[in-house]
C-alpha positions as CSV (number, residue, x, y, z in Angstrom):
1,M,32.3,22.0,27.3
2,T,29.8,19.4,26.0
3,Q,26.5,18.8,27.6
4,Q,26.4,15.6,29.7
5,Q,24.5,12.7,28.0
6,K,21.3,11.5,29.7
7,P,21.1,7.8,30.7
8,W,18.8,6.9,27.9
9,E,21.1,8.5,25.3
10,R,24.1,6.5,26.5
11,R,22.3,3.1,26.4
12,T,21.9,0.8,23.5
13,F,18.5,-0.9,23.7
14,D,18.3,-4.6,22.7
15,R,14.6,-4.5,22.0
16,R,12.2,-1.9,20.8
17,N,8.7,-2.1,22.4
18,D,7.1,1.0,21.0
19,M,4.4,0.7,18.4
20,I,5.9,1.2,14.9
21,S,4.2,4.2,13.3
22,Y,4.7,6.6,10.4
23,P,3.4,10.1,9.8
24,F,0.2,9.5,7.8
25,I,-1.6,10.9,4.8
26,Q,-5.3,10.1,4.3
27,W,-7.2,9.7,1.1
28,I,-10.3,12.0,1.2
29,N,-13.2,10.7,-0.8
30,R,-15.3,13.9,-1.0
31,G,-13.9,17.3,-1.8
32,S,-17.0,18.8,-0.2
33,T,-15.6,18.0,3.3
34,L,-12.8,20.5,2.6
35,N,-12.6,24.3,3.0
36,P,-11.9,25.6,0.5
37,R,-14.1,23.0,-1.3
38,S,-12.7,20.8,-4.1
39,E,-14.5,19.1,-6.9
40,R,-12.5,15.9,-6.1
41,G,-11.1,14.3,-3.1
42,G,-7.4,13.2,-2.9
43,P,-4.5,12.9,-0.5
44,A,-4.5,15.1,2.6
45,M,-1.8,15.2,5.3
46,P,-2.6,16.9,8.6
47,L,-0.1,19.7,9.5
48,S,0.7,17.9,12.7
49,E,1.8,14.8,10.7
50,A,3.8,16.9,8.2
51,A,5.6,18.3,11.3
52,V,6.6,14.8,12.3
53,L,7.7,14.0,8.7
54,G,9.8,17.2,8.7
55,F,8.4,18.7,5.4
56,N,5.2,19.3,3.5
57,I,3.9,17.4,0.5
58,P,3.1,19.7,-2.4
59,G,-0.4,21.2,-2.0
60,Q,-2.5,23.8,-0.3
61,V,-3.5,24.3,3.3
62,V,-7.2,23.4,3.9
63,N,-9.5,22.6,6.8
64,I,-11.1,19.2,6.8
65,H,-14.6,19.3,8.4
66,H,-15.6,16.4,10.7
67,K,-19.1,15.2,11.4
68,S,-18.5,16.3,15.0
69,G,-18.2,20.0,13.8
70,E,-14.4,20.1,14.5
71,T,-11.8,20.7,11.8
72,T,-8.3,19.5,11.0
73,E,-5.7,21.6,9.2
74,A,-4.0,19.7,6.4
75,I,-2.1,19.9,3.2
76,F,-4.4,18.8,0.4
77,A,-2.6,17.6,-2.7
78,Q,-3.6,17.2,-6.4
79,S,-1.2,14.3,-6.7
80,L,1.2,12.3,-4.5
81,R,4.6,10.8,-5.5
82,M,5.2,7.7,-3.5
83,A,7.5,4.7,-3.8
84,V,5.4,1.9,-2.3
85,L,7.4,-0.3,0.1
86,G,4.7,-2.3,1.9
87,Q,1.0,-2.5,2.8
88,R,-1.4,-4.0,5.2
89,F,-5.1,-4.6,5.0
90,T,-8.0,-5.2,7.4
91,W,-11.8,-5.2,7.7
92,V,-13.2,-2.6,10.2
93,K,-16.6,-2.8,11.9
94,D,-17.9,-1.0,15.0
95,G,-14.5,0.6,15.6
96,N,-12.5,-2.7,15.6
97,R,-10.2,-4.5,13.1
98,L,-11.5,-7.9,12.2
99,P,-9.5,-11.0,11.2
100,A,-12.0,-11.7,8.4
101,Y,-14.9,-10.1,6.5
102,D,-18.2,-9.7,8.4
103,H,-21.4,-8.2,7.0
104,G,-21.3,-4.5,7.2
105,A,-17.6,-4.3,7.6
106,R,-15.5,-1.7,5.7
107,S,-12.1,-2.3,4.1
108,K,-9.1,-0.3,5.3
109,L,-5.7,-0.3,3.6
110,Q,-2.5,1.4,4.7
111,V,0.5,1.8,2.4
112,V,3.9,2.8,3.6
113,G,6.7,4.1,1.4
114,Y,8.8,7.1,0.6
115,V,6.9,10.3,-0.3
116,A,8.3,13.3,-2.1
117,G,8.2,16.8,-0.6
118,S,7.6,20.1,-2.2
119,D,11.3,21.0,-2.1
120,G,12.8,17.7,-3.1
121,Q,12.9,16.1,0.3
122,I,11.9,12.4,0.7
123,G,10.8,10.6,3.8
124,L,8.8,7.6,5.0
125,A,5.1,8.1,5.4
126,M,1.9,6.1,5.4
127,L,-1.2,6.5,3.1
128,T,-4.5,5.4,4.6
129,L,-7.4,4.4,2.3
130,K,-10.9,3.2,3.3
131,G,-13.8,1.7,1.5
132,L,-13.9,0.8,-2.2
133,V,-11.0,3.2,-3.0
134,T,-8.8,0.4,-1.6
135,K,-9.6,-1.6,-4.7
136,A,-8.9,1.4,-6.9
137,F,-5.4,1.6,-5.4
138,N,-4.7,-2.1,-5.9
139,E,-5.6,-1.8,-9.6
140,A,-3.5,1.4,-10.0
141,H,-0.6,-0.2,-8.3
142,R,-0.9,-3.3,-10.5
143,R,-0.8,-1.2,-13.6
144,F,2.3,0.7,-12.3
145,A,4.1,-2.5,-11.4
146,R,3.5,-4.0,-14.9
147,A,4.8,-0.8,-16.4
148,V,8.0,-1.0,-14.3
149,R,8.4,-4.6,-15.2
150,K,8.1,-3.8,-18.9
151,A,10.4,-0.7,-18.8
152,T,13.2,-2.5,-16.9
153,N,12.8,-5.9,-18.5
154,G,12.0,-7.3,-15.0
155,R,15.4,-6.3,-13.6
156,A,14.1,-3.7,-11.0
157,P,11.2,-3.8,-8.6
158,S,8.4,-1.3,-8.6
159,Y,9.3,0.1,-5.2
160,A,12.5,1.5,-6.7
161,F,10.5,4.1,-8.7
162,W,8.1,7.0,-7.9
163,M,4.4,6.2,-8.5
164,E,2.4,9.3,-9.3
165,M,-1.0,8.9,-7.7
166,E,-3.9,11.2,-8.8
167,P,-7.6,11.5,-7.9
168,G,-9.9,10.1,-10.6
169,E,-13.4,11.1,-11.6
170,P,-15.7,11.1,-8.6
171,T,-18.3,8.4,-8.8
172,M,-21.3,7.0,-6.9
173,V,-20.9,3.5,-5.5
174,G,-22.7,1.2,-3.1
175,Q,-25.6,-1.2,-3.5
176,H,-28.0,-0.1,-0.7
177,E,-26.6,3.2,0.3
178,Q,-25.1,5.3,-2.5
179,S,-21.9,7.1,-1.6
180,L,-19.6,9.4,-3.5
181,I,-15.9,8.4,-3.7
182,T,-12.9,9.8,-5.6
183,P,-10.9,6.8,-7.0
184,L,-7.2,6.7,-6.8
185,T,-5.5,6.5,-10.2
186,W,-2.0,6.2,-11.5
187,A,-0.9,9.0,-13.8
188,G,0.1,6.4,-16.4
189,E,3.5,7.8,-17.3
190,L,6.8,6.2,-16.4
191,A,10.3,7.4,-17.3
192,P,12.6,5.0,-15.4
193,E,15.7,7.3,-15.6
194,T,13.9,10.2,-13.8
195,A,11.5,8.1,-11.7
196,Y,14.2,6.1,-10.0
197,I,14.3,7.0,-6.3
198,G,18.1,6.6,-6.1
199,D,20.7,4.2,-4.5
200,A,20.9,6.1,-1.2
201,A,17.1,5.8,-0.6
202,I,17.0,2.1,-1.5
203,D,20.0,1.3,0.7
204,A,18.3,3.1,3.6
205,I,15.0,1.1,3.4
206,P,14.3,-0.3,6.9
207,W,12.9,-3.7,5.6
208,E,12.8,-5.4,9.0
209,E,10.8,-2.5,10.5
210,I,8.4,-2.5,7.6
211,D,7.9,-6.3,7.8
212,A,7.1,-5.9,11.5
213,W,4.7,-3.1,10.7
214,Q,2.8,-5.2,8.2
215,G,2.6,-8.1,10.7
216,T,0.8,-6.0,13.4
217,W,-2.5,-6.3,11.6
218,E,-2.5,-10.1,11.4
219,T,-4.7,-10.1,14.5
220,S,-7.8,-8.1,15.4
221,G,-7.6,-4.9,17.4
222,P,-9.0,-1.3,17.8
223,N,-9.3,0.8,14.7
224,G,-8.3,4.4,14.4
225,E,-4.5,4.3,13.9
226,G,-3.2,6.5,11.1
227,E,-6.4,8.2,10.1
228,I,-8.3,11.5,10.5
229,P,-11.4,10.5,12.7
230,D,-15.0,10.9,11.6
231,V,-14.3,11.6,7.9
232,D,-15.9,9.9,4.9
233,E,-17.6,7.2,7.0
234,A,-20.4,6.3,4.5
235,D,-20.9,2.6,3.9
236,D,-19.5,2.2,0.3
237,D,-18.6,-1.5,0.9
238,A,-22.1,-2.9,0.8
239,T,-21.2,-5.4,-1.9
240,A,-17.8,-6.4,-0.6
241,T,-17.3,-10.1,0.2
242,S,-13.6,-10.7,0.2
243,R,-10.2,-9.0,0.6
244,P,-9.2,-7.1,-2.6
245,I,-6.0,-9.0,-3.2
246,P,-4.1,-8.1,-6.3
247,T,-4.2,-10.7,-9.1
248,I,-1.9,-11.6,-12.0
249,D,-2.8,-14.0,-14.8
250,L,-1.1,-17.4,-15.0
251,E,0.8,-16.8,-18.3
252,T,2.4,-13.6,-17.0
253,A,3.2,-15.3,-13.7
254,Q,4.9,-18.3,-15.3
255,T,7.1,-16.0,-17.4
256,F,7.8,-13.5,-14.6
257,P,11.6,-13.1,-14.3
258,L,13.4,-13.9,-11.0
259,P,14.3,-10.4,-9.6
260,F,17.6,-11.5,-8.0
261,E,20.5,-13.9,-8.4
262,A,19.7,-17.2,-6.6
263,K,22.1,-20.1,-5.7
264,A,20.7,-22.4,-8.4
265,Q,19.1,-19.9,-10.8
266,P,20.4,-16.7,-12.4
267,Q,18.5,-13.4,-12.3
268,G,15.8,-13.2,-15.0
269,T,14.9,-17.0,-14.9
270,A,11.2,-17.5,-15.6
271,L,9.3,-18.6,-12.5
272,N,7.9,-21.7,-14.1
273,K,11.4,-23.1,-14.1
274,L,11.7,-22.9,-10.3
275,G,10.9,-25.8,-8.0
276,D,8.1,-25.7,-5.5
277,T,10.5,-25.0,-2.6
278,E,12.0,-22.1,-4.3
279,L,8.6,-20.7,-5.2
280,A,7.4,-21.1,-1.6
281,K,10.3,-19.1,-0.4
282,L,9.7,-16.4,-2.9
283,C,6.1,-16.1,-1.8
284,N,7.2,-14.9,1.6
285,M,9.6,-12.2,0.3
286,Q,8.0,-8.9,1.1
287,R,10.9,-7.1,-0.6
288,Y,9.8,-8.4,-4.0
289,P,5.9,-8.0,-3.8
290,D,5.4,-8.4,-7.6
291,A,7.5,-11.5,-7.8
292,A,5.9,-12.9,-4.6
293,E,2.4,-12.5,-6.1
294,A,3.5,-14.2,-9.4
295,A,5.1,-17.1,-7.4
296,R,1.9,-17.7,-5.5
297,V,-0.1,-17.9,-8.7
298,V,2.4,-20.4,-10.2
299,L,2.5,-22.5,-7.1
300,T,-1.3,-22.5,-6.6
301,H,-1.7,-23.7,-10.2
302,R,0.7,-26.5,-9.7
303,V,-1.1,-27.7,-6.6
304,Q,-4.5,-27.6,-8.3
305,Q,-3.1,-29.5,-11.3
306,R,-1.8,-32.3,-9.0
307,R,-5.1,-32.6,-7.2
308,A,-7.0,-32.9,-10.4
309,E,-4.6,-35.6,-11.6
310,Q,-5.1,-37.5,-8.4
311,T,-8.9,-37.3,-8.3
312,P,-10.4,-40.7,-9.5
313,R,-12.4,-40.5,-12.6
314,S,-16.0,-41.6,-12.5
315,P,-16.7,-44.8,-14.5
316,F,-19.9,-43.3,-15.8
């Protein structure tokens, strides 16, 4: 005899109104906040979050010490394998997310993607980074994306491969108040055949959910989501003036290959051969972040060129 279903189990809901969230991993800047202590910081996943994920990332159990005197049990890893699927960025000041930079604000970046477990499992999780380490991540991810582009001749996106993230050499940063951070680095090795996350994982990517998750930070709101409270809160963003957006040079952007088969253009077509409308559409495709970035560069260059040509020349 089967157990009778509950009403909410029988019903199909047309709309989901819960907050989209993922089990999180936080990048710890200072290994001195850990017990046992570590010379470097790195990725740490609270055991409560690992329970939600359903498995542990490779690492050792530590206690993270808070300024309040409390501790959080977590898995502290020497490296993290992640296939980056999306990200969102904000400035934080006085416990609130801001729509734009304000003096004294601190950057916060969250990255969602598949993470690899200690026994071969994979699942969706979120990595939270704060302060200048967000810029380190952007640079590491750019290098990784370029390596994927080169290794696959532009025929596969970077999210289809595992990116091995590692802690770099701890360094002091900050203009007025010096603070110690552990930069995030990419291991620098890519073997496409073994780093490929697999067809099943790619087919299961919830793109609509990830797009909605990214959009929730387009407006201001309370800070605190997806992070261990009261850890590494020193002001290391004293010199920050703008959002650390990844960049790509114009020559690379113009020759960047179209990553999919379009109606009017075959896969692999250089972006400089696309029209403005096609480029604009590509700019909004979260599924192809590298190509979207390149399309923005090409389109911006075209607009600037036209404006320069339309500006009247001085007779003097």
